[in-house]
Residue, then its C-alpha position, 0 to 999 in steps of 0.5 A: m512494531l514495523e510488522f504491525v505497520l506493514d500489516f495495517t498498511l496492507l489492510d488499508f491498501t486493500l480497502f483503498d483498492c476496493a474503493l478506488l479504481d485509480s489508486s495511482i496516487y496511493y501507489l506513489l504514497i506507498g512507494s515514498q515510504y515503503e519501497p519493498f511494499k510497493k514491489q509486492t503490491i505491483l505483483 
């Protein structure tokens, strides 16, 4: 179930990234709940 959440979050982030140029707030939201995912997003 955790994998599903991560996959859905990745998809959601992609949509947000395409829609919003300034996704700093979204970065912070992800960082608060998903530390490992934040590092992967930065790369």
